[in-house]
C-alpha positions in Angstrom: 21.0 -26.3 4.6 23.4 -23.3 4.7 22.3 -19.7 4.9 25.8 -18.2 4.9 27.9 -16.7 2.1 31.2 -18.4 1.4 34.4 -16.7 2.7 35.1 -15.3 -0.8 31.5 -14.1 -1.2 31.5 -12.4 2.2 34.9 -10.8 1.5 33.5 -9.5 -1.9 30.4 -8.2 -0.1 32.5 -6.2 2.4 34.7 -4.8 -0.4 31.6 -3.7 -2.3 30.1 -2.1 0.8 33.3 -0.1 1.4 33.3 0.9 -2.3 29.6 2.0 -2.2 30.1 4.0 0.9 33.3 5.7 -0.1 32.9 6.2 -3.9 29.2 6.1 -4.7 27.3 7.5 -1.8 28.8 11.0 -2.0 27.3 11.5 -5.5 23.9 9.8 -5.0 21.8 12.9 -4.4 23.8 15.3 -6.6 23.5 12.9 -9.5 19.8 12.9 -9.0 19.6 16.7 -9.0 21.7 16.8 -12.2 19.4 14.3 -13.8 22.2 12.9 -15.9 24.3 9.7 -15.9 27.7 10.7 -14.7 30.4 9.2 -17.0 32.7 8.7 -13.9 30.0 6.4 -12.4 30.3 4.0 -15.4 34.1 4.1 -15.1 34.0 3.4 -11.4 31.6 0.5 -11.7 33.6 -1.0 -14.6 36.8 -0.6 -12.6 35.2 -2.9 -10.0 34.1 -5.4 -12.6 30.5 -4.6 -12.0 29.6 -4.0 -15.7 30.9 -7.4 -16.6 29.6 -9.6 -13.9 27.7 -12.0 -16.1 30.2 -11.9 -19.1 32.5 -14.8 -19.7 36.1 -14.3 -18.7 37.3 -14.9 -22.2 35.4 -11.7 -23.2 36.7 -9.6 -20.3 34.0 -10.3 -17.8 33.9 -11.8 -14.3 31.7 -14.8 -15.2 30.1 -14.4 -11.9 27.2 -16.4 -10.5 23.7 -15.0 -10.4 24.0 -15.0 -6.6 27.1 -12.7 -6.9 25.2 -10.4 -9.3 22.5 -10.1 -6.7 24.9 -9.5 -3.9 26.6 -6.8 -6.0 23.3 -5.0 -6.6 22.3 -5.2 -2.9 25.6 -3.7 -1.7 25.8 -1.0 -4.4 22.3 0.1 -3.7 23.3 0.9 -0.1 25.4 3.7 -1.5 23.7 4.6 -4.7 20.5 2.9 -5.6 20.5 4.2 -9.2 24.0 2.8 -9.9 22.4 -0.6 -9.6 20.6 0.0 -12.9 24.0 -0.3 -14.6 24.5 -3.7 -12.9 20.9 -4.9 -13.7 20.9 -3.8 -17.4 24.4 -4.9 -18.2 23.8 -8.3 -16.5 20.6 -8.9 -18.3 21.8 -7.8 -21.8 25.1 -9.7 -21.5 23.4 -12.8 -20.2 21.0 -12.8 -23.2 23.9 -12.3 -25.6 25.9 -15.0 -24.0 23.1 -17.5 -24.4 22.0 -16.5 -27.9 24.7 -14.7 -29.8 27.4 -16.5 -31.8 30.9 -16.6 -30.5 31.9 -14.0 -33.1 29.1 -11.7 -32.0 30.0 -12.1 -28.4 33.7 -11.3 -29.1 32.6 -8.1 -30.8 30.0 -6.9 -28.3 30.7 -8.2 -24.8 34.2 -6.8 -24.1 32.9 -3.2 -24.7 30.1 -3.8 -22.2 32.5 -5.3 -19.6 34.9 -2.4 -19.9 32.2 0.2 -19.6 33.1 1.5 -23.1 29.5 0.7 -24.3 26.5 1.4 -22.0 23.7 -0.9 -23.3 19.9 -0.4 -23.1 17.1 -2.9 -23.4 14.4 -1.8 -25.8 11.2 -3.7 -25.5 8.4 -1.5 -24.1 6.4 0.6 -26.5 3.8 3.4 -26.0 0.9 0.9 -26.5 2.6 -2.3 -25.3 4.4 -2.8 -22.0 3.5 -6.0 -20.3 2.0 -7.4 -23.5 5.3 -7.3 -25.3 4.4 -10.0 -27.8 2.1 -7.4 -29.5 4.9 -4.9 -30.1 4.7 -2.8 -33.3 8.2 -1.6 -34.0 9.2 -3.2 -37.3 12.3 -4.4 -38.9 11.6 -4.2 -42.6 13.8 -6.2 -45.0 16.4 -4.0 -46.8 18.7 -6.1 -49.0 20.7 -8.5 -46.8 19.6 -6.7 -43.6 16.7 -4.7 -42.2 15.7 -1.2 -41.3 14.1 -0.6 -37.8 11.3 1.9 -37.5 9.1 2.6 -34.5 9.2 3.9 -30.9 10.4 2.3 -27.7 9.5 4.0 -24.5 10.4 3.9 -20.8 13.9 2.8 -21.7 16.3 2.6 -18.7 19.6 4.4 -19.5 17.9 5.6 -22.7 19.6 9.0 -22.7 23.1 7.6 -22.0 23.2 4.3 -23.8 25.6 3.7 -26.7 24.1 0.4 -27.8 20.8 -1.5 -27.4 19.2 -4.9 -27.6 16.1 -4.2 -29.6 13.0 -6.3 -30.2 11.3 -5.6 -33.5 8.7 -7.4 -35.6 10.2 -9.1 -38.7 7.2 -11.4 -39.3 3.5 -11.8 -38.6 1.6 -11.2 -35.4 2.4 -12.8 -32.1 5.6 -13.7 -30.3 7.1 -15.7 -33.1 7.1 -12.7 -35.5 9.6 -10.9 -33.2 13.4 -10.8 -33.7 16.2 -9.4 -31.5 18.9 -7.1 -32.8 21.9 -5.7 -31.0 22.5 -2.2 -32.5 24.5 0.9 -32.2 22.3 3.9 -31.4 23.3 5.9 -34.4 22.1 9.5 -33.9 21.3 9.9 -37.6 18.5 7.3 -37.2 17.7 7.4 -33.5 16.3 10.3 -31.6 15.7 10.4 -27.8 13.2 12.1 -25.5 13.9 12.2 -21.8 11.3 11.7 -19.1 10.9 14.0 -16.2 10.5 11.4 -13.4 9.6 11.3 -9.8 12.8 9.5 -8.9 15.8 7.8 -10.4 16.5 10.8 -12.6 20.1 10.0 -13.0 19.4 7.0 -15.1 18.0 8.9 -18.0 14.7 7.0 -18.7 13.7 7.9 -22.2 11.7 7.2 -25.4 13.8 6.2 -28.4 12.5 6.9 -31.9 13.9 4.7 -34.6 13.7 6.2 -38.1 14.9 3.5 -40.5 18.0 2.4 -38.5 19.9 0.0 -40.8 21.0 -3.3 -39.3 22.9 -6.1 -40.9 22.5 -9.8 -40.6 25.5 -9.9 -38.2 23.4 -7.9 -35.7 20.5 -10.4 -35.5 20.7 -12.2 -32.2 19.7 -15.8 -32.4 17.2 -16.9 -35.1 14.9 -14.7 -37.0 11.5 -14.9 -35.2 13.1 -16.3 -32.1 13.8 -13.0 -30.3 10.8 -12.8 -28.0 11.2 -16.3 -26.5 15.0 -16.0 -26.1 14.9 -12.6 -24.5 12.0 -13.3 -22.1 14.0 -16.2 -20.6 16.4 -13.8 -19.2 13.9 -11.8 -17.2 13.3 -14.4 -14.4 16.5 -14.1 -12.5 17.0 -10.4 -13.2 13.9 -9.7 -11.3 15.5 -11.2 -8.2 18.5 -8.9 -8.7 16.0 -6.0 -8.8 14.5 -7.2 -5.6 17.9 -7.2 -3.9 18.7 -3.7 -5.1 15.5 -2.4 -3.5 16.2 -4.3 -0.3 19.7 -2.8 -0.1 18.2 0.7 -0.2 15.8 -0.3 2.5 18.4 -2.0 4.7 20.7 1.1 4.8 17.7 3.3 5.6 16.8 0.9 8.4 20.3 1.0 9.7 20.2 4.8 9.8 16.8 4.8 11.5 18.0 2.4 14.2 21.0 4.6 14.9 18.7 7.7 15.1 16.4 5.8 17.5 19.5 5.4 19.7 20.8 8.9 19.4 17.6 11.0 19.5 16.2 11.8 23.0 12.6 12.6 23.9 11.3 13.1 27.4 14.7 12.3 28.7 15.2 8.9 27.1 16.3 7.6 23.6 13.2 7.4 21.3 14.1 3.7 20.7 12.8 2.9 24.2 9.3 3.8 23.0 7.5 0.8 21.5 5.8 3.0 18.9 9.2 3.8 17.5 11.1 0.5 17.9 8.3 -2.0 17.1 7.7 -0.8 13.5 11.5 -1.0 12.9 11.6 -4.5 14.3 8.7 -5.6 12.1 10.4 -4.3 8.9 13.7 -5.9 9.9 11.8 -9.2 10.0 10.0 -8.6 6.6 13.2 -7.5 4.9 15.0 -10.6 6.0 12.3 -12.8 4.6 12.2 -11.1 1.3 16.0 -11.3 1.0 15.8 -15.0 1.5 13.3 -15.3 -1.4 15.5 -13.3 -3.7 18.7 -15.3 -3.0 16.8 -18.6 -3.3 15.7 -17.5 -6.8 19.3 -16.7 -7.8 20.6 -19.9 -6.2 18.1 -21.9 -8.2 19.2 -20.1 -11.3 22.8 -21.0 -10.6 21.8 -24.7 -10.1 19.7 -24.9 -13.3 16.5 -25.3 -11.2 13.1 -23.8 -12.1 13.0 -20.4 -10.5 10.3 -18.3 -12.2 7.9 -18.4 -9.3 10.6 -17.4 -6.8 11.7 -14.6 -9.1 8.2 -13.4 -9.4 7.8 -13.4 -5.7 10.9 -11.4 -5.3 9.8 -8.9 -8.0 6.4 -8.0 -6.6 7.3 -8.3 -2.9 10.7 -6.7 -2.5 10.1 -3.3 -4.2 6.7 -2.9 -2.4 8.2 -3.9 0.9 11.3 -1.6 0.4 9.0 1.4 -0.3 7.0 0.7 2.9 10.1 0.1 5.0 11.9 3.3 3.8 8.7 5.3 4.4 8.7 4.1 8.0 12.3 5.0 8.3 11.5 8.5 7.0 8.8 8.9 9.6 11.2 7.7 12.3 13.5 10.7 11.5 10.5 13.1 11.6 11.1 16.4 10.0 14.7 15.7 9.2 13.7 12.7 7.1 11.4 14.9 5.1 14.2 17.3 4.2 15.8 17.0 0.7 19.1 16.9 2.5 18.3 13.4 3.8 18.9 10.5 1.3 15.9 8.6 2.8 13.3 10.5 0.8 15.2 10.0 -2.4 15.5 6.3 -1.8 11.7 6.2 -1.3 11.1 8.0 -4.6 13.6 5.8 -6.4 12.4 2.3 -5.3 8.8 3.1 -6.2 10.0 3.1 -9.8 10.7 -0.6 -9.6 7.2 -1.4 -8.4 6.4 -0.5 -12.0 9.4 -1.3 -14.2 10.4 -4.7 -15.4 7.0 -6.2 -14.6 4.1 -5.1 -12.5 3.0 -6.8 -9.3 -0.1 -8.1 -11.1 2.0 -9.9 -13.7 4.3 -11.3 -11.0 1.2 -12.7 -9.1 -0.1 -14.2 -12.4 3.2 -16.1 -12.8 3.0 -17.3 -9.2 -0.7 -18.3 -9.5 0.0 -20.3 -12.6 2.9 -22.1 -10.9 0.7 -22.9 -7.9 -2.5 -23.9 -9.7 -1.4 -24.9 -13.2 -2.4 -22.9 -16.3 -5.9 -24.6 -16.5 -6.9 -23.4 -13.0 -5.2 -19.9 -12.9 -6.1 -16.6 -14.6 
């Protein structure tokens, strides 16, 4: 049993930490206030290969392992939590396309994602259907050799900035097997967007997208007609562990800052870290964060080794965002009034990570997956 990164992985981790500190962190709070995805951010991440992590080398990507993708999200989150959404979404979309698209489709689509030329979105959630995605109502009606997509997708990460999207739409009857996947250009003649005014992660441009007869050809169908839901859902397991590590990265840097504050801040003539009421909560969260981190990396390691990992990924998804929010909250309290100031990044990290307690699967759904793995479908909810 080996709990260490390889020399190459550790060198990459250190390189990313320097990059996140030097290039990303200075813009973290100002990007949030601007509530807009900064084009330079996409270029910076693409320049580091972070938008092509899961894309094959032959299509301009890094062909990185799932563990490396998680490591990248964790380190980038230390500097700019919201930048990790570009890692998460590009990894998820490109992984689905690599598994399900033809070689010709991959050659047309993946190099643009890897280079940062095309920012993709993932369009599943609808106003009436989030977790129960098999009941989605957006339709792709036949139009000659192709289809026209009509309907609304909501709570779309990068929705205001995306150039392309992987869209699930109903091409057949009810249920999961009536759903197909399409990779489309978000043509403004047929797609309108409405931005959300969110509590946190404002820079990522969460939005609703309204499709008004967007034409798509047969060359834009991903996989088989009617097979979109099954093929797309398979990609979610490991991406949830990457999400967990992004949240833990934000919590870890907050903990580092709080520990330093506990050394530097004096009260009653001694550093506040000498008081158990200050140091013990930080010690507890350091322990919890380490445990959650191991769960996340185990899920990714299992993914890389073609082992079942849905339960571990579900554990990572419900535990890590919740734990990160609690840990960052404690760090904010450690700083006292300074932590409550908008000049401190700790408060923004707290607002931001809360979003991933909701997005990409609620805690209740994750626990359902875990319970079914533990008990078997017959004996679980």
